[in-house]
FIROVO-583428 format. One line per field, with one value per residue (C-alpha): residue in three letters; x, y, z. Coordinates in Angstrom, 1 decimal. Layout:
! FIROVO-583428
residuo c(ALA,...) $
u c(X,...) $
v c(Y,...) $
w c(Z,...) $
END
This chain:
! FIROVO-583428
residuo c(MET,ASN,ASN,PHE,ALA,TYR,SER,ARG,ALA,HIS,THR,VAL,THR,ASP,ALA,ILE,GLN,GLN,ILE,ASN,SER,HIS,GLY,HIS,SER,GLN,PHE,ILE,ALA,GLY,GLY,THR,ASN,VAL,VAL,ASP,LEU,LEU,LYS,TYR,PHE,ILE,THR,SER,ALA,ASP,ALA,LEU,VAL,ASP,ILE,ASN,PRO,ILE,GLU,GLU,HIS,HIS,SER,ILE,GLU,GLU,MET,GLU,ASP,GLY,GLY,VAL,ARG,ILE,GLY,ALA,LEU,VAL,THR,ASN,ALA,ASP,THR,ALA,TYR,HIS,PRO,LEU,ILE,GLY,GLN,ARG,TYR,PRO,LEU,LEU,ALA,LYS,ALA,ILE,LEU,ALA,GLY,ALA,SER,PRO,GLN,ILE,ARG,ASN,MET,ALA,THR,ASN,GLY,GLY,ASN,LEU,LEU,GLN,ARG,THR,ARG,CYS,TYR,TYR,PHE,TYR,ASP,ALA,ASN,ALA,PRO,CYS,ASN,LYS,ARG,GLU,PRO,GLY,SER,GLY,CYS,SER,ALA,ILE,ASP,GLY,TYR,ASN,ARG,ILE,MET,ALA,ILE,LEU,GLY,THR,SER,GLU,GLN,CYS,ILE,ALA,VAL,PHE,PRO,SER,ASP,MET,CYS,VAL,ALA,LEU,ALA,ALA,LEU,ASP,ALA,GLN,ILE,ASN,ILE,SER,GLY,PRO,TYR,ALA,ASP,HIS,THR,ILE,PRO,LEU,VAL,ASP,PHE,HIS,ARG,LEU,PRO,GLY,ASP,THR,PRO,HIS,LEU,ASP,ASN,ASN,LEU,GLN,PRO,GLY,GLU,ILE,ILE,THR,SER,ILE,ASP,LEU,PRO,ALA,GLN,GLY,PHE,SER,ARG,ASN,TYR,SER,TYR,LEU,LYS,LEU,ARG,ASP,ARG,ASN,SER,TYR,ALA,PHE,ALA,LEU,VAL,SER,VAL,ALA,THR,GLY,LEU,GLU,LEU,GLU,GLY,ASP,VAL,ILE,ARG,ASP,VAL,ARG,ILE,ALA,LEU,GLY,GLY,VAL,ALA,HIS,LYS,PRO,TRP,ARG,VAL,PRO,GLU,ALA,GLU,ASP,PHE,LEU,ARG,GLY,LYS,THR,ALA,SER,ARG,GLU,ASN,PHE,GLY,ALA,ALA,ALA,ASP,ILE,ILE,LEU,ARG,GLY,ALA,THR,GLY,PHE,MET,HIS,ASN,ASN,PHE,LYS,ILE,GLU,LEU,ALA,LYS,ARG,ALA,ILE,ILE,ARG,ASN,SER,MET,MET,ALA,LEU,HIS,PRO,GLU,THR,GLN,LEU,PRO,GLY,ALA,GLN,PRO,SER,LEU) $
u c(19.9,19.1,18.6,16.4,14.0,10.3,8.0,4.5,3.7,0.1,0.8,3.0,4.7,5.3,6.7,9.3,10.4,10.8,12.8,15.0,15.7,17.7,21.0,19.8,16.2,13.4,9.7,7.7,4.1,3.2,6.8,6.7,10.1,11.9,11.5,13.0,15.9,16.5,16.4,18.8,21.1,20.9,19.8,19.9,18.3,18.7,14.9,11.8,9.0,5.6,3.5,0.3,-1.6,-1.6,-5.2,-5.5,-3.2,-5.6,-8.3,-9.0,-11.0,-12.0,-10.3,-12.0,-10.2,-11.8,-8.8,-8.4,-6.0,-4.8,-3.3,0.1,-1.0,-3.9,-2.9,-2.5,-5.5,-7.8,-6.6,-7.2,-10.6,-11.8,-14.8,-13.3,-10.2,-11.8,-14.3,-12.0,-8.5,-8.8,-5.2,-4.1,-6.3,-5.1,-1.4,-1.7,-3.5,-0.7,1.8,2.9,0.4,-2.9,-1.4,1.2,-1.2,-3.2,-0.3,1.7,1.0,1.1,3.9,6.0,5.4,7.0,10.0,10.6,14.2,15.3,15.1,18.5,20.2,23.3,21.8,20.2,23.5,25.5,28.6,28.5,29.8,27.0,27.3,23.6,24.3,28.0,28.8,32.3,32.3,31.4,28.4,28.3,25.4,27.1,29.4,27.1,23.7,21.7,18.5,16.1,18.3,17.8,18.1,17.5,19.0,21.9,25.3,28.7,27.7,24.3,22.0,19.2,15.6,12.8,10.3,6.8,3.8,1.8,4.3,4.4,0.6,1.2,3.8,1.3,-1.3,0.9,0.6,2.0,3.6,3.0,5.8,6.1,9.4,11.1,11.4,8.5,5.9,6.2,5.2,7.1,5.8,6.0,8.2,10.7,10.5,12.7,16.3,18.5,21.5,24.3,27.2,25.0,23.0,22.5,20.0,16.7,14.6,14.6,12.9,15.3,16.3,13.6,10.9,7.6,5.3,1.8,-0.4,-0.5,-2.5,-4.2,-5.4,-9.1,-8.0,-7.9,-8.1,-11.0,-12.4,-9.2,-6.3,-4.4,-1.6,0.4,2.9,5.3,7.1,8.6,5.7,2.2,1.9,4.1,6.9,8.5,8.1,10.7,8.8,5.6,3.6,0.9,-1.0,-3.8,-5.4,-8.0,-9.6,-11.9,-13.0,-9.7,-7.6,-5.4,-6.2,-4.1,-1.9,0.5,2.9,5.1,7.2,8.4,11.1,13.5,15.2,16.0,12.5,9.2,10.2,8.2,9.3,7.3,8.6,6.9,3.6,3.9,4.5,1.3,-1.0,-3.2,-2.4,-4.5,-4.4,-2.7,0.0,2.3,2.2,2.5,5.6,7.1,6.3,8.0,11.2,11.3,10.7,13.4,16.0,19.4,18.3,21.2,21.3,23.9,24.3,21.5,18.9,19.3,15.9,14.3,14.7,12.6,10.3,9.6,8.9,6.3,4.9,4.3,2.5,0.5,-0.5,-1.5,-3.7,-5.3,-6.1,-8.4,-10.8,-10.1,-13.4,-12.3,-9.4,-9.7,-8.4,-4.9,-4.8,-1.3,-1.9,0.6,2.9) $
v c(-11.7,-8.8,-5.8,-3.1,-0.5,-0.6,2.3,2.8,5.4,6.8,9.1,9.2,12.2,10.5,7.4,9.4,11.3,8.3,6.3,9.3,9.8,6.5,5.7,2.3,1.6,-0.2,-0.1,-3.2,-3.9,-7.7,-8.6,-11.8,-11.2,-8.6,-10.7,-13.8,-11.6,-10.5,-13.9,-15.2,-12.2,-11.3,-7.7,-5.8,-2.8,-0.5,0.4,-1.0,1.4,-0.2,1.4,-0.6,2.2,4.4,4.1,5.7,3.0,0.2,0.8,-0.1,2.7,3.7,6.9,9.6,8.4,4.9,3.3,1.8,2.8,0.0,0.9,-0.3,-1.7,-3.8,-7.5,-9.7,-11.8,-8.7,-7.4,-10.7,-11.2,-7.5,-7.3,-4.5,-6.5,-9.7,-8.2,-5.7,-7.0,-10.9,-11.2,-9.5,-11.7,-15.0,-13.9,-13.1,-16.3,-18.2,-16.9,-18.2,-19.8,-18.5,-17.6,-15.5,-13.8,-13.0,-11.1,-10.0,-6.3,-5.0,-2.6,-5.3,-7.5,-4.9,-5.0,-8.4,-9.7,-12.7,-16.2,-17.2,-20.1,-18.2,-14.9,-16.7,-18.6,-16.1,-18.3,-17.9,-15.0,-13.0,-9.6,-8.7,-9.4,-8.2,-6.1,-7.2,-10.5,-12.6,-14.4,-18.2,-18.9,-18.3,-21.4,-23.1,-24.7,-22.1,-24.0,-21.4,-18.4,-15.7,-16.1,-12.5,-9.2,-10.8,-9.4,-10.9,-9.6,-11.4,-13.8,-13.8,-13.6,-11.4,-13.9,-11.8,-13.1,-10.2,-7.8,-9.8,-9.0,-5.4,-5.2,-6.5,-4.1,-1.0,-0.2,3.0,3.1,6.1,7.1,9.7,10.8,13.5,16.1,15.2,12.8,11.0,8.1,5.4,3.1,-0.5,-1.6,1.0,0.5,-2.6,-2.6,-5.1,-6.1,-4.4,-3.5,-2.8,-6.0,-4.9,-2.3,-4.0,-1.1,2.6,3.5,6.1,6.0,7.5,6.9,5.0,3.3,4.7,3.0,1.2,2.7,0.5,1.9,1.6,-1.1,-4.3,-6.9,-8.6,-10.5,-12.1,-12.9,-15.7,-16.1,-19.4,-20.4,-23.3,-24.5,-27.6,-28.3,-27.2,-25.3,-22.8,-22.8,-19.8,-19.8,-21.3,-19.3,-17.4,-15.4,-12.9,-12.2,-9.7,-9.5,-7.1,-8.9,-7.9,-11.2,-13.1,-10.0,-8.6,-5.0,-4.7,-7.1,-7.2,-10.0,-10.0,-12.8,-13.8,-16.0,-15.2,-12.0,-9.6,-7.8,-8.6,-8.9,-7.0,-6.4,-3.9,-4.8,-8.2,-6.5,-4.2,-7.2,-8.9,-5.8,-6.3,-9.8,-13.0,-14.5,-17.7,-20.2,-19.2,-15.5,-16.0,-18.2,-15.4,-13.0,-15.3,-15.5,-11.6,-11.7,-14.2,-12.6,-12.5,-15.2,-17.1,-20.1,-21.0,-24.9,-25.9,-23.5,-23.8,-25.6,-22.3,-20.8,-23.4,-23.7,-19.8,-20.0,-22.7,-21.0,-17.6,-19.6,-21.8,-18.8,-16.7,-19.3,-19.8,-16.1,-16.6,-18.7,-17.8,-19.1,-22.7,-22.5,-24.4,-23.0,-24.4,-26.2,-26.6,-27.3,-29.4,-27.4) $
w c(26.7,24.5,26.8,25.6,26.5,25.5,24.9,23.2,20.6,20.2,17.2,14.1,15.4,18.7,17.0,15.0,18.0,19.9,17.3,16.8,20.4,20.8,19.1,18.0,18.0,16.0,15.5,16.5,15.7,15.1,15.8,13.7,12.1,14.3,17.5,15.6,14.4,18.0,19.5,17.0,17.5,13.8,14.8,18.0,19.5,22.4,22.4,20.8,20.0,19.9,17.2,17.7,19.6,16.5,15.9,12.4,10.8,11.7,9.0,5.4,3.6,0.1,-1.5,-3.5,-6.7,-6.4,-4.9,-1.5,1.3,3.7,7.1,7.8,11.2,9.8,10.1,7.1,8.1,8.5,5.1,3.3,4.7,4.3,1.9,0.0,-0.6,-1.3,-3.9,-5.6,-5.0,-4.8,-6.2,-2.9,-0.8,-2.4,-2.1,1.5,2.3,0.5,3.0,6.5,8.9,10.2,13.6,11.9,9.6,12.6,14.2,11.2,10.1,6.4,7.2,8.9,5.8,3.6,5.9,6.4,5.9,3.8,5.0,3.4,5.6,5.9,6.9,9.9,10.7,12.9,12.3,8.5,6.5,5.1,3.5,4.4,8.0,8.0,5.0,3.6,5.2,2.0,0.6,1.7,-0.5,-3.8,-3.4,-0.7,-0.7,-2.7,-3.7,-2.5,-3.8,-6.6,-10.3,-11.3,-10.1,-8.2,-7.4,-6.3,-2.8,-2.4,-4.0,-1.3,-2.2,-0.6,0.9,0.9,-0.9,-0.3,-1.9,-5.2,-5.4,-4.4,-7.2,-9.7,-8.5,-8.8,-5.1,-3.6,-0.1,2.1,4.5,7.2,8.5,10.6,7.7,5.2,4.2,0.8,-1.4,-3.1,-5.7,-4.4,-7.4,-6.2,-2.5,-2.3,-3.5,-5.5,-3.5,-5.8,-3.4,-0.5,0.2,3.8,2.5,1.8,0.9,0.5,3.8,5.4,9.2,11.3,8.7,9.3,6.8,7.4,4.8,1.3,-1.5,-4.2,-7.4,-8.5,-11.1,-9.2,-11.9,-9.9,-12.9,-14.3,-11.8,-10.2,-7.7,-7.9,-5.2,-5.9,-2.8,-1.3,0.8,0.6,4.0,6.0,3.4,1.3,-2.5,-4.7,-7.4,-7.0,-9.8,-9.5,-12.7,-13.4,-16.8,-18.5,-21.3,-24.2,-25.5,-25.9,-26.3,-23.6,-22.9,-19.8,-17.9,-14.9,-14.1,-10.9,-9.7,-6.2,-4.9,-7.7,-6.7,-3.9,-4.5,-6.3,-10.1,-12.7,-16.4,-18.0,-21.5,-21.1,-20.3,-23.1,-25.4,-24.2,-24.5,-27.7,-28.2,-27.8,-24.3,-25.4,-24.0,-26.8,-26.1,-22.4,-23.1,-25.2,-22.2,-19.7,-22.0,-21.7,-18.0,-17.5,-19.7,-18.0,-15.4,-13.9,-11.7,-9.1,-9.3,-6.7,-8.1,-11.9,-12.0,-10.9,-14.4,-16.1,-13.2,-13.3,-17.1,-16.6,-13.6,-15.5,-18.3,-16.1,-13.8,-16.7,-18.2,-14.7,-14.7,-17.6,-15.3,-11.7,-10.6,-11.4,-9.0,-5.7,-2.4,-1.8,-5.1,-6.6,-10.2,-12.4,-14.6) $
END
C-alpha cells in the first residue's frame, strides 16, 4: 500500500503553501499519470494536494494581444472541442485528439499533460536499472529492446522519449507556460520547458519544487488555414507515437512565408530545429524543399539497433505531413496516410 495524506486547495497560494508544508508531496488533478506511477511504485508521496477546486484555472479565454489563454486544469477533451481552439488552433485540437483514449482525455488536464513521464518499458519495470527512476543505476534501454526510444538529443544516461501529443503541437505554436511559485510568477517558452536527459535524466522539465503550472498562452498566429498533425504508431488507437509531426504553414500562393515543424516520439522533449524553419521561409512549398528541411531537422540522429528505422520514418513523416498541411480540408479524421 502507498499511504499518503490527501487535501484540497482552493487557490494557487493555498496549493503552494500545502505542497511546501510536506516533505514529499505532489499535486494531483486528473491523475491519469501520477496514479499509475503510485500504483506501480515508480513514485511515492507523503501527501497529495488536489488542485481541481482552483476555479480560475478551468477556463479558456481570449487575451488582449489576440492570443488565447488555456487554463492548466481544463481537460484535454474540453480543450480540443472548445470553439476557440477548433477555429483558431486546429493543429492543437487535432494533436490532442490523436492522444490516449476518450476516457483519458475526459480526465487528463493540460497541466498534467505537460508533466507526464516517459512510457519507457524499463522506467515502468521496478526491477530494471533506470537512471530516470534511480539516478546512477544505468540505462537498460540502450542495450535492451529500444524500438520506441529516442533518436535525437540522447545521452549515455537515457534514451527515453517524451510521450505527449499535445506538447508537440504546443511547441509548433510557440506556446508559453505560465508558472506560479513560492517566490515569483514567471513564464517559460514551451520549447524550453522540457529538458534533454544529459547527466540528469530524472529531471524531466524546468519546473522547480513547489511551483505550479497555471495556464498556457497561445500566440495570435494559429496556422488555422494550413496545418497538419501526423501520428505514426504500431496500432491506430491508444498507442504512443513512434514518430509524430506537427506542421503549421503560412503561405502566399505557393511560397512559404512562415513555418513551424515539431516532432514527437523522437526525443526527451518535443523537437524543433529553427534552422530548418529558416531554410524553408521564402521557398516554394514542395516535396524537395520539405525533404531538405527534414535532413536539417534529423541532423545528428542516431539509432539504437531496434529503432534505427525511426530515422527514415521521421524523414518521410516530415515530408508527408508538410504536404498534407497544404490541403488540411482533405484530411479524414483518424486517417493514417501512406508515406
